[in-house]
Each structure stands twice: as structure tokens, then as C-alpha cells.
C-alpha positions in Angstrom: 174.3 58.8 -2.2 170.8 59.9 0.2 171.8 63.4 1.6 170.7 63.0 5.4 169.7 66.8 5.6 168.9 66.8 9.6 173.0 65.6 10.2 174.5 67.4 7.7 173.1 70.9 8.7 174.4 70.0 12.1 178.0 69.1 10.9 178.0 71.9 8.7 179.3 74.7 11.4 182.3 73.0 12.6 183.5 72.2 9.7 187.3 73.1 9.3 187.2 74.0 13.0 189.4 72.8 15.4 187.2 70.4 16.8 186.7 66.5 16.8 182.7 66.2 15.3 182.8 62.5 17.1 179.3 60.8 15.0 178.1 58.2 18.4 175.0 55.4 18.1 174.8 52.0 17.6 176.4 49.8 14.8 174.5 50.4 11.4 172.8 53.3 12.0 174.2 55.4 9.0 177.7 57.0 11.3 179.9 55.1 8.2 177.7 56.8 5.7 177.7 60.5 6.9 181.5 60.2 6.8 180.8 59.4 3.0 178.5 62.2 2.7 181.2 64.5 4.2 184.0 63.0 2.2 182.1 64.0 -1.0 181.8 67.6 0.1 185.4 68.1 1.7 186.5 66.5 -1.6 184.8 69.1 -3.6 187.3 71.5 -2.3 190.6 72.4 -4.6 192.6 72.8 -1.2 192.0 69.4 0.0 192.7 67.2 -2.9 195.1 64.7 -1.7 194.9 65.6 1.8 191.9 63.5 2.8 193.0 60.6 5.4 190.4 57.5 5.8 191.0 55.3 8.4 188.3 52.0 8.3 188.5 50.1 11.9 186.2 47.7 10.9 187.8 47.3 7.0 190.7 44.8 7.1 193.2 47.2 6.2 194.9 48.4 9.0 196.1 46.2 11.8 199.3 47.9 12.0 197.0 50.7 13.3 197.2 49.6 17.1 197.7 52.6 19.1 197.4 56.2 19.2 201.4 57.2 17.8 200.5 54.5 15.0 197.7 56.7 14.0 199.8 59.8 14.2 202.4 58.6 12.5 200.1 57.0 9.8 198.2 60.5 9.3 201.7 62.5 8.6 203.1 59.7 6.0 199.9 59.8 4.2 200.1 64.0 4.2 203.3 64.9 4.8 203.6 68.9 4.4 200.8 70.1 7.0 197.6 69.5 8.0 194.6 67.2 6.4 191.7 65.3 7.2 191.0 62.8 9.1 187.9 60.3 8.9 188.1 57.8 11.4 185.6 54.9 11.4 184.9 53.7 14.5 187.5 55.0 16.7 187.2 52.7 20.2 188.9 49.9 18.1 192.5 52.0 18.2 193.5 52.1 22.3 194.4 55.8 23.0 192.9 57.3 20.1 191.5 60.1 21.8 195.6 61.2 22.3 196.3 60.9 18.9 192.7 63.0 18.0 194.0 65.9 19.8 197.5 65.6 18.8 196.2 66.3 15.4 194.0 68.7 16.1 197.0 71.0 18.2 198.5 70.5 14.2 195.4 71.9 12.7 193.9 68.3 11.3 190.1 68.6 10.5 189.0 65.6 12.5 185.4 63.7 12.1 185.3 60.0 13.6 182.6 57.4 14.4 181.7 55.4 17.6 179.7 52.1 18.8 180.4 53.3 22.7 178.5 55.7 24.8 181.2 55.9 27.0 184.1 56.1 24.6 184.6 60.1 25.6 183.9 59.6 29.4 187.4 57.6 29.9 190.4 59.2 31.3 191.9 59.8 28.3 189.1 61.9 27.0 190.8 64.6 29.2 192.6 64.8 26.3 189.7 66.0 24.1 188.4 68.0 27.0 186.6 71.4 25.0 188.1 70.0 22.0 185.1 67.6 20.3 181.4 67.7 19.8 179.3 64.6 20.1 176.4 64.2 17.3 174.4 61.7 18.1 173.0 59.4 15.4 170.0 56.9 15.1 168.5 54.9 12.0 166.2 56.4 9.5 163.5 59.1 10.7 159.9 57.6 9.2 160.3 60.5 6.6 164.2 59.3 5.6 162.5 55.3 5.6 160.3 56.4 2.8 163.1 57.8 1.2 164.8 55.5 1.0 162.6 52.8 0.2 162.2 54.8 -3.2 165.8 55.1 -4.2 166.3 51.3 -3.5 163.1 50.1 -4.7 161.8 48.8 -1.4 158.7 47.0 -2.1 156.3 49.1 0.7 152.9 48.4 1.1 150.5 51.2 -0.2 148.9 54.5 1.9 151.1 56.2 4.5 149.4 54.2 7.5 150.5 50.7 6.4 154.3 51.9 5.7 154.2 53.1 9.3 153.1 49.8 10.2 156.4 48.3 8.1 158.5 50.7 9.9 157.6 49.9 13.0 157.7 46.8 12.5 161.4 46.3 10.7 163.5 49.7 12.5 165.7 52.1 10.8 168.7 50.9 9.7 169.8 52.0 6.8 171.4 49.1 5.3 168.0 47.0 5.0 167.1 48.9 2.3 169.6 47.4 -0.1 168.4 43.9 0.1 165.3 43.3 -1.6 162.5 43.1 0.8 161.5 39.9 1.8 160.8 38.5 5.5 163.3 36.2 6.1 166.1 38.2 4.3 165.1 41.1 6.4 164.8 39.4 9.8 168.6 37.6 9.4 170.0 40.8 8.6 168.3 42.4 11.9 169.7 39.2 13.2 173.3 39.7 12.6 173.3 43.5 13.5 171.7 42.1 16.9 174.2 39.7 17.3 177.5 42.0 16.2 175.9 44.7 19.4 175.1 42.4 21.9 178.0 39.3 21.0 181.3 42.0 20.0 180.1 44.9 21.6 179.1 43.8 24.9 180.1 40.4 25.4 183.7 40.8 24.1 184.1 44.6 25.4 183.1 43.9 29.3 184.7 40.5 28.7 180.9 38.9 29.8 180.8 35.3 31.0 177.4 34.5 31.3 176.2 35.8 28.1 172.8 33.4 28.5 172.5 36.0 31.3 172.8 39.0 29.7 170.8 37.5 26.9 168.2 36.9 29.4 168.2 40.5 30.9 167.9 42.0 27.2 165.1 39.9 26.1 163.1 40.9 29.6 163.6 44.3 28.5 162.7 44.2 25.4 159.4 42.2 26.4 158.9 45.1 28.8 159.6 48.5 26.5 157.8 51.5 28.0 157.4 49.9 31.0 159.3 50.9 34.2 162.1 48.4 35.7 164.0 48.3 38.1 167.0 46.2 38.6 165.6 44.2 41.4 162.3 43.8 39.3 164.5 41.7 36.5 166.1 40.2 39.2 163.1 38.7 40.6 161.7 37.9 37.6 164.5 36.0 36.4 164.3 33.8 40.1 161.2 33.2 39.4 161.8 31.5 36.0 164.9 29.5 37.8 167.7 31.8 36.6 170.0 33.2 39.2 170.9 36.5 39.4 171.9 40.0 41.4 170.5 42.9 41.5 174.2 44.2 40.8 174.6 41.5 38.0 170.8 42.7 36.4 172.6 46.6 36.7 175.8 45.9 35.2 174.3 45.1 32.3 172.4 47.6 31.2 174.9 49.9 32.0 176.6 47.6 29.3 173.4 47.3 27.0 173.2 51.1 27.4 176.6 51.4 26.4 176.5 49.8 22.9 173.4 52.1 22.7 171.1 48.8 22.2 169.3 50.5 25.0 168.4 54.0 26.1 166.7 54.4 29.9 164.2 57.5 29.9 164.7 58.7 34.0 161.7 60.1 35.3 160.5 63.1 36.6 158.4 64.5 39.2 156.5 67.2 37.9 155.1 69.0 41.2 158.3 68.2 43.6 160.7 69.2 40.6 163.2 66.5 40.5 164.2 63.4 39.0 163.8 60.0 40.3 166.0 57.9 41.3 165.6 54.1 40.4 162.1 54.8 38.4 163.1 54.4 34.7 161.9 53.0 31.3 164.4 51.8 28.8 163.7 51.6 24.8 165.6 49.6 22.3 167.9 51.4 20.3 166.0 50.4 17.2 162.7 48.6 16.5 164.5 46.2 14.3 166.3 44.6 17.2 163.0 43.6 18.5 161.6 42.2 16.0 165.3 40.0 15.2 164.5 38.4 18.7 160.9 38.7 19.2 159.2 39.3 16.5 156.2 41.2 15.8 153.8 41.1 18.8 150.3 43.2 18.7 150.0 42.9 22.5 153.5 45.1 22.2 152.4 47.6 20.4 151.8 50.5 22.8 155.1 50.0 23.9 156.5 50.3 20.4 154.9 53.2 19.5 156.2 54.9 23.0 159.5 53.9 21.5 159.2 55.5 18.0 158.4 58.7 19.6 161.3 58.4 22.1 163.2 58.0 19.3 162.3 60.8 17.5 162.2 63.2 20.2 165.6 62.2 20.6 166.7 62.4 17.6 164.5 66.2 17.0 167.5 67.2 20.2 165.2 67.0 22.8 166.0 65.9 26.7 162.9 63.9 27.3 161.9 62.2 30.5 158.7 60.3 31.7 157.0 62.8 33.8 155.1 61.9 36.8 152.0 64.3 38.4 150.3 63.0 41.9 149.1 59.5 40.7 149.5 60.6 37.1 152.4 59.4 34.5 153.1 61.7 31.2 154.9 59.2 28.8 157.2 61.9 27.9 158.3 65.2 28.9 160.5 67.5 27.2 163.2 70.2 27.1 164.6 71.7 23.8 166.0 75.3 24.2 164.4 76.3 27.2 160.9 74.8 25.8 159.2 72.3 28.0 156.5 69.9 25.8 154.6 67.2 26.8 153.5 64.3 25.1 150.8 60.8 25.6 151.0 58.4 23.3 148.3 56.0 22.8 147.6 53.0 20.1 144.0 54.0 20.4 141.7 56.5 22.0 138.1 54.5 20.9 137.1 54.0 24.8 136.5 56.8 27.4 139.0 55.0 30.4 141.7 56.1 27.7 140.9 59.3 27.1 140.5 60.4 30.3 144.0 58.4 31.0 145.6 60.2 28.1 143.9 63.6 28.4 143.0 63.6 32.0 146.9 63.5 32.9 147.9 66.6 30.8 144.9 68.6 32.0 146.8 68.0 35.3 149.8 70.3 34.6 149.2 73.9 35.5 151.6 75.4 32.9 151.2 76.8 29.1 153.4 74.9 27.6 152.4 72.8 24.0 150.2 69.9 25.1 149.9 66.8 22.8 148.4 63.5 21.9 149.9 60.8 19.7 147.9 57.9 18.8 147.0 56.1 15.5 143.7 57.9 15.0 142.8 60.1 11.7 140.9 62.1 14.5 140.0 62.7 17.7 138.4 65.5 19.8 140.3 68.3 21.2 139.9 69.1 24.8 141.1 71.7 26.5 143.4 73.1 24.6 145.3 69.5 24.3 146.6 68.8 20.9 145.5 65.3 19.2 147.9 64.6 15.9 147.9 61.3 14.1 151.4 59.5 14.6 152.6 59.0 11.1 151.8 62.8 10.3 153.3 64.2 13.2 156.6 62.1 12.9 157.1 63.7 8.9 156.3 67.0 10.1 159.4 66.5 11.7 161.7 65.8 8.3 
């Protein structure tokens, strides 16, 4: 099994500790695989022999686990003499699961769980786990992981790092795609199946949405406008122009629901001069670019937004808090903070036009501080200007591991 060292290193300090380790993220990004990796590590400990309980709520093996009480009873039946380890996949499928996990933690159990709902720990029931859990956001494969998975599974990739990057940008980062021999039609079918699961199961069913067509229209609009500022009003106005009526409130609800399933991620705008977050001025990025390909195909007109999307996901993977920056009338694609350190990033496709150079470098030069400033593009070489670093985007991705 391929080791995802980035995530395992985050989990390791909490192994055996009285905290629920929650792996949260979009379906099929590898959360179940992390549980399997943890099982391998825990099974290597002789003292845990026969004390590991697996519960996969996506299987058909646990129809009887319909309450918190049923989950606790099942665990105690499997381990009758003290505490054990619970590996719980898709925890949100069990009503009241938080109460069950809290009860097991009090009895000394070591708990690892996955979830595909961003709000699964924000309900009233989550008070039972207050201060007794950690969240580990899980994303699809990084570019370096993508190359590693392709090598292990024998995925036919084009020659050259840049060509492989375009392949990654087009097909996204779901690990399971590498278990299918590369061919455009089956890969599109696989991505379409994931998208149907996310939208139809995780959004429509969970939030009991009746107007599925309208939900899909909102989703499609945001996929077509990744990296662009969007508001509920602008979306509602566009839909009205397309003879699809929707109130701003309904559009906002649907966006929130898509965010809950991690299909979309929101980035707020930050005024660098006023030092405040600007309300109602946000960008949206897709949780995995493979979802965009499944619905909209690969459009060269959308490359700039897709490049921003892949950089945003990588910054989040590296643990950065991310905002879009505003300084006067200029925009900085990403302003990040990690452990008190701030950094600025501009993302561009090519820097071969003077106007593009001025837009990307000029915005960074307007920020009068000494924090790192970087321009990322698909140019192998670009002039260094005013202490601002330029990095070839695929190289920057690989440097992050």
C-alpha cells in the first residue's frame, strides 16, 4: 500500500491519545485509504491483536448500526475486556455518532473516523466531542503523489514533467483513478460517477433538495467561473438571464450545501490596507479538478482559473490559511498565513505580455512589507523583479512533496 507520508506524519503524534482523529474531506480523496494505512501500523503492535474494530458505513455489512447506542454495543461486543481501537468510515451515516465516540473515548478507546460532511462537527451533538477531537483535512493526491501512484499502478502518462502536469490538471487527483487503465472514456465515467455521488447523494439527499436542476445550474456556473469573484446575486442574475428563476437566498443555500460536501471551497477577500475580511466578495474553487472535467470537459479558456485552483488546493494541503488579497484596485491571488508567517502568491498562465507582467508583479510590489512574494506560472524562466521570486508552477508543486 502506498504511504501518504504527509498525512501519516500529522496523525502520528496523536496515536493512542484520548482524542478522536477525524479525517474530513471530499468523497474518494483517500480517507478510507488512510484508515487502512493506520490499520497496518496498529496491527503491527502485539498488544492490539484482536482489539481493532472496523466499521465501514459504505458497505452493506452494518445495517444494524442505526444509533449511537448500537455502535457502542457493537464495539463492546467485539472487544469484551477493556478498550480497543475503532476505525469508523463515513461516521456521519450513523445518527448520533458523536455521542458514541465520546463514550468510547471515556473508556480509553483509540478512535479514527472519516467524514464527507464539512458540518458534521458543528452540530449540537458535537458538543460531546468538544476538546476531544482533532480534524485532519484530507485532499486528493498532490502532484508528486500523482506521479508516485501512476508509477506504482502503471498508469500511462505522457513523457516530461510539464506534459504530466497538464495530465494532472485535466484529470484531477482522486487516487482511485489509477486503478483503471488510462483511457479517456473510462476515466471520464469514473469521475462522472464520483460527481453524481457527491451532488446527488451528499447534497440532494442530505439537504432534501427538490429542484435538482437548479442546484446543478448553480454548480455549473461556479465550475465555469473558478477563480472569479461570484456572489449569490450575480449567480441569480445570470440564471434569470438564462430563464431559470432563483432567489439569492436559494442560491446561497445551494452554495452552502455544495461546500458542505466539499464539492466547492470558498475563499474570502482580504483588504490588506484596511486589515479586514471583505464580506460578500468571494472566490470559489472546486474540491477536485476532476469534477470540473467530468461536467465541463477540459477547456483551454479556463486554464487560468484551473491553475489558481491547483495552487489553492496545494496551499491548503500545506496547512496555510488562504485569502484573496486586495490592495487598492489591485488583486493578489493568494495571501497565506501559517504559524504566523505570511506569504503572497500570484498565479498566471504565461508572462509573455508586458501588461501581464505589470499586473502580476505590480500588485506584489504595492505590498510594503518584507514577507515572501512569489509569482507562479507555466514559464520556465521569467525575470526576477524587485526581490519577487518567480517559480515554474510544476516545480513549485513538486517542491512541496
